BARO-236021 format. One line per field, with one value per residue (C-alpha): residue number from 1; residue in one letter; x, y, z. Coordinates in nm, 2 decimals. Layout:
# residues N
resi = c(NUM:...) .
resn = c(A:...) .
xx = c(X:...) .
yy = c(Y:...) .
zz = c(Z:...) .
# end
This chain:
# residues 290
resi = c(1:2:3:4:5:6:7:8:9:10:11:12:13:14:15:16:17:18:19:20:21:22:23:24:25:26:27:28:29:30:31:32:33:34:35:36:37:38:39:40:41:42:43:44:45:46:47:48:49:50:51:52:53:54:55:56:57:58:59:60:61:62:63:64:65:66:67:68:69:70:71:72:73:74:75:76:77:78:79:80:81:82:83:84:85:86:87:88:89:90:91:92:93:94:95:96:97:98:99:100:101:102:103:104:105:106:107:108:109:110:111:112:113:114:115:116:117:118:119:120:121:122:123:124:125:126:127:128:129:130:131:132:133:134:135:136:137:138:139:140:141:142:143:144:145:146:147:148:149:150:151:152:153:154:155:156:157:158:159:160:161:162:163:164:165:166:167:168:169:170:171:172:173:174:175:176:177:178:179:180:181:182:183:184:185:186:187:188:189:190:191:192:193:194:195:196:197:198:199:200:201:202:203:204:205:206:207:208:209:210:211:212:213:214:215:216:217:218:219:220:221:222:223:224:225:226:227:228:229:230:231:232:233:234:235:236:237:238:239:240:241:242:243:244:245:246:247:248:249:250:251:252:253:254:255:256:257:258:259:260:261:262:263:264:265:266:267:268:269:270:271:272:273:274:275:276:277:278:279:280:281:282:283:284:285:286:287:288:289:290) .
resn = c(M:T:D:L:S:I:I:I:V:S:Y:N:T:R:E:P:L:R:R:T:L:E:S:I:R:R:E:G:E:G:L:R:I:Q:T:I:V:V:D:N:A:S:R:D:D:S:A:A:M:I:R:D:A:F:P:E:V:T:L:I:E:P:G:R:N:T:W:F:T:G:G:N:N:L:G:F:T:Q:A:Q:G:E:Y:T:L:I:L:N:P:D:T:V:I:Q:P:G:T:L:Q:T:L:L:A:Y:L:R:A:H:P:E:V:G:A:V:T:C:Q:M:R:G:L:D:H:S:L:Q:R:T:C:S:Q:V:P:Q:F:V:D:L:L:L:G:Y:T:F:L:G:A:A:L:P:F:W:R:A:Q:R:R:T:Q:M:W:Y:E:G:W:D:R:A:S:T:R:A:V:E:V:I:P:D:S:C:M:M:S:P:T:P:L:L:A:R:L:K:L:F:D:E:T:L:R:L:Y:F:T:E:D:D:I:C:R:R:I:L:N:A:G:Y:A:V:H:F:V:A:E:A:V:I:L:H:E:E:H:A:S:T:R:L:V:Q:R:L:A:S:Q:V:Y:F:D:D:L:I:L:F:T:R:K:W:Y:G:G:L:A:A:L:A:L:R:G:L:I:A:P:T:R:V:L:M:D:A:A:Q:R:L:R:G:E:R:K:S:I:G) .
xx = c(-3.37:-3.10:-2.89:-2.57:-2.40:-2.12:-1.87:-1.64:-1.38:-1.28:-1.02:-1.00:-1.12:-1.43:-1.43:-1.32:-1.58:-1.85:-1.77:-1.78:-2.12:-2.26:-2.15:-2.32:-2.64:-2.62:-2.52:-2.72:-3.04:-3.25:-3.06:-3.14:-2.82:-2.72:-2.42:-2.22:-1.94:-1.71:-1.54:-1.21:-1.23:-1.18:-1.10:-1.23:-1.61:-1.66:-1.92:-2.11:-2.10:-2.25:-2.53:-2.62:-2.59:-2.64:-2.91:-2.95:-2.60:-2.55:-2.27:-2.06:-1.83:-1.61:-1.44:-1.09:-0.88:-0.98:-0.76:-0.87:-0.93:-1.10:-1.32:-1.44:-1.50:-1.70:-1.91:-1.96:-2.15:-2.43:-2.42:-2.76:-2.70:-2.68:-2.34:-2.09:-1.86:-1.55:-1.48:-1.23:-1.35:-1.14:-1.34:-1.60:-1.84:-1.89:-2.22:-2.32:-2.04:-2.24:-2.49:-2.22:-2.03:-2.35:-2.47:-2.12:-2.12:-2.48:-2.39:-2.06:-2.13:-1.78:-1.63:-1.57:-1.46:-1.45:-1.30:-1.31:-1.10:-0.95:-0.85:-0.72:-0.93:-0.76:-0.89:-0.53:-0.53:-0.41:-0.25:-0.41:-0.43:-0.14:-0.05:-0.02:0.34:0.56:0.84:1.10:0.90:0.91:1.29:1.36:1.12:1.21:1.58:1.92:1.88:1.66:1.94:2.20:1.98:1.80:1.73:1.56:1.36:1.25:1.15:0.94:0.78:0.69:0.51:0.35:0.20:0.08:0.31:0.16:-0.20:-0.36:-0.65:-0.89:-1.01:-1.20:-0.99:-0.91:-0.64:-0.52:-0.52:-0.75:-0.74:-0.96:-1.01:-1.29:-1.38:-1.73:-1.81:-2.10:-2.18:-2.21:-1.86:-1.71:-1.90:-1.75:-1.40:-1.46:-1.37:-1.03:-0.75:-0.72:-0.36:-0.29:-0.39:-0.35:-0.13:-0.12:-0.49:-0.59:-0.32:-0.43:-0.81:-0.77:-0.55:-0.81:-1.08:-0.87:-0.80:-1.18:-1.22:-1.34:-1.20:-1.11:-1.19:-1.11:-1.42:-1.30:-1.65:-1.69:-1.49:-1.43:-1.21:-0.96:-0.76:-0.50:-0.37:-0.61:-0.58:-0.22:-0.06:-0.15:0.07:0.32:0.58:0.33:0.20:0.55:0.60:0.27:0.36:0.67:0.50:0.22:0.48:0.64:0.30:0.19:0.52:0.48:0.12:0.19:0.56:0.64:0.83:1.18:1.10:0.95:1.26:1.50:1.30:1.28:1.66:1.72:1.48:1.61:1.86:1.59:1.35:1.61:1.71:1.35:1.25:1.55:1.46:1.09:1.19:1.40:1.10:0.90:0.65:0.43:0.46:0.14:-0.23:-0.28) .
yy = c(0.75:0.49:0.54:0.39:0.27:0.02:-0.03:-0.33:-0.40:-0.76:-0.97:-1.34:-1.31:-1.53:-1.67:-1.35:-1.16:-1.41:-1.33:-0.96:-0.98:-1.20:-0.95:-0.66:-0.86:-0.95:-0.61:-0.38:-0.41:-0.10:0.06:0.10:-0.03:-0.06:-0.30:-0.27:-0.52:-0.45:-0.78:-0.72:-1.03:-1.28:-1.64:-1.80:-1.78:-1.48:-1.34:-1.66:-1.68:-1.33:-1.41:-1.73:-1.63:-1.25:-1.15:-0.82:-0.71:-0.49:-0.68:-0.49:-0.70:-0.47:-0.78:-0.65:-0.54:-0.18:-0.18:-0.03:0.32:0.25:-0.02:0.21:0.49:0.26:0.13:0.49:0.57:0.35:0.48:0.61:0.64:0.95:0.82:0.59:0.33:0.22:-0.13:-0.40:-0.76:-0.90:-0.73:-0.85:-0.58:-0.60:-0.53:-0.17:-0.05:0.08:0.25:0.41:0.55:0.68:0.85:1.01:1.16:1.29:1.45:1.61:1.77:1.92:1.57:1.45:1.10:0.85:0.51:0.28:0.05:-0.22:-0.56:-0.88:-1.19:-1.28:-0.94:-0.81:-0.43:-0.28:0.06:0.25:0.63:0.87:1.22:1.31:1.21:1.50:1.47:1.42:1.12:0.96:1.02:0.88:0.59:0.46:0.55:0.50:0.84:0.67:0.43:0.71:0.93:0.67:0.91:1.16:0.88:0.74:1.09:1.15:0.81:0.87:1.19:1.06:0.74:0.90:0.70:0.67:0.67:0.34:0.37:0.34:0.70:0.89:1.17:1.38:1.24:1.33:1.00:0.70:0.36:0.34:-0.02:0.12:0.48:0.63:0.98:1.19:1.09:1.45:1.53:1.23:1.32:1.68:1.53:1.27:1.00:0.84:0.96:0.67:0.76:0.59:0.22:0.06:0.26:0.61:0.63:0.70:0.97:1.13:1.14:1.23:1.52:1.64:1.61:1.82:2.07:2.10:2.22:1.90:1.70:1.33:1.13:0.79:0.66:0.42:0.29:0.11:-0.20:-0.42:-0.72:-0.70:-0.97:-0.76:-0.81:-1.09:-0.99:-0.86:-1.16:-1.36:-1.14:-0.99:-0.91:-0.72:-0.54:-0.42:-0.28:-0.10:0.03:0.20:0.34:0.48:0.63:0.82:0.94:1.05:1.24:1.41:1.51:1.67:1.77:1.83:1.68:1.74:1.58:1.28:1.25:1.26:1.00:0.77:0.78:0.72:0.43:0.25:0.03:-0.08:-0.17:-0.38:-0.57:-0.63:-0.75:-0.99:-1.14:-1.18:-1.35:-1.60:-1.68:-1.74:-1.46:-1.35:-1.02:-1.06:-1.12:-1.38) .
zz = c(0.01:0.04:0.36:0.25:-0.07:-0.01:-0.29:-0.30:-0.57:-0.58:-0.76:-0.69:-0.33:-0.35:0.01:0.19:-0.02:0.08:0.45:0.38:0.21:0.48:0.74:0.55:0.53:0.89:1.04:0.81:1.02:1.02:0.73:0.36:0.21:-0.15:-0.20:-0.52:-0.61:-0.91:-1.01:-1.18:-1.41:-1.13:-1.23:-0.91:-0.98:-0.75:-0.98:-0.99:-0.61:-0.59:-0.84:-0.66:-0.30:-0.29:-0.55:-0.37:-0.47:-0.77:-0.96:-1.22:-1.44:-1.66:-1.80:-1.72:-1.43:-1.35:-1.04:-0.71:-0.82:-1.15:-1.00:-0.72:-0.96:-1.18:-0.88:-0.77:-1.09:-0.95:-0.59:-0.47:-0.10:0.12:0.22:0.05:0.22:0.03:0.16:0.10:0.01:0.30:0.58:0.83:0.96:1.34:1.52:1.52:1.31:1.01:1.23:1.44:1.15:0.98:1.30:1.35:1.00:1.04:1.37:1.24:0.90:0.91:0.88:0.52:0.59:0.88:0.94:1.24:1.45:1.22:1.37:1.21:1.19:1.53:1.66:1.69:1.65:1.32:1.37:1.09:1.02:0.97:0.87:0.50:0.40:0.31:0.05:0.32:0.46:0.11:0.09:0.43:0.39:0.05:-0.02:0.14:0.31:0.58:0.66:0.66:0.89:1.12:1.40:1.17:1.00:1.34:1.45:1.14:1.16:1.53:1.43:1.11:1.26:1.58:1.80:2.15:2.04:2.12:1.87:2.16:2.13:1.86:1.71:1.40:1.18:0.83:0.64:0.70:0.52:0.21:0.29:0.51:0.44:0.47:0.33:0.22:-0.13:-0.26:-0.14:-0.31:-0.63:-0.61:-0.57:-0.85:-0.60:-0.68:-0.91:-1.15:-1.24:-0.91:-0.94:-0.60:-0.36:-0.20:-0.30:0.06:0.10:-0.21:-0.15:0.22:0.12:-0.12:0.14:0.38:0.11:0.05:0.41:0.57:0.86:0.86:1.18:1.33:1.52:1.79:1.89:1.55:1.45:1.15:1.10:0.82:0.65:0.48:0.12:0.02:-0.35:-0.39:-0.22:-0.53:-0.75:-0.51:-0.76:-0.98:-0.67:-0.58:-0.93:-0.91:-0.56:-0.68:-0.99:-0.77:-0.53:-0.82:-0.95:-0.61:-0.56:-0.90:-0.83:-0.49:-0.49:-0.86:-1.14:-1.01:-0.68:-0.86:-1.08:-0.78:-0.60:-0.90:-0.92:-0.55:-0.53:-0.84:-0.66:-0.41:-0.70:-0.87:-0.56:-0.45:-0.80:-0.81:-0.47:-0.57:-0.90:-0.71:-0.49:-0.80:-0.74:-1.03:-1.22:-1.42:-1.34:-1.60) .
# end
């Protein structure tokens, strides 16, 4: 049986993706790995690069942008591994990481998802992991209420982002980044992986909440490390990404806190959306993929 299926969704990230696939090939020693790449209609010859340089990779080309959630769900239909790793195309696997995460999950059947230390390409620590955001956190984080109540906002952020934890120790958390998330494949199948009504954002908050609700724990494993160049795809279309971010925020709120909460939040963030879009338009940022 295949030990691990690795699913990567890529959009115009040819060179970062090449580094990622090289690191999987290099660091997968002793493991039976299936690597699946879903190419979301890239225009930078990413698919050709995979065909030429990585013939062992299962390449899926839907011919359109399936976004993060749709692409991963599409890739998951081909997953044959005992465990599945959702991985970004801007990551570099470090020595021993895949083996460490697999061994941890096998030793802890009560754990439904794990991640590892994430560091920038310069090896600077990225402070990942958080608690599941409550509705009050969304209000304080995205509306004028946060500016009006700064001490409360700071207190909530301190609690939510585990202030004081240096990410050097393994521990239970609530939300891990789905840029590097390993889980038992049967559990992800039972959960139907990602909710495709969310396209790019709040996907990790949503799936980790569902893993917790299913009775499993979520853990950060400090002994494993990947390097992560953040936002390699979305920086190309930052104005579009901002629009999707706010749309996903409202959808996440409606799903977990109800229609009235979503309606209230939509109204309160409207001024922020207008001002941000105007600033991005002046900077010449794109609002479409084409």
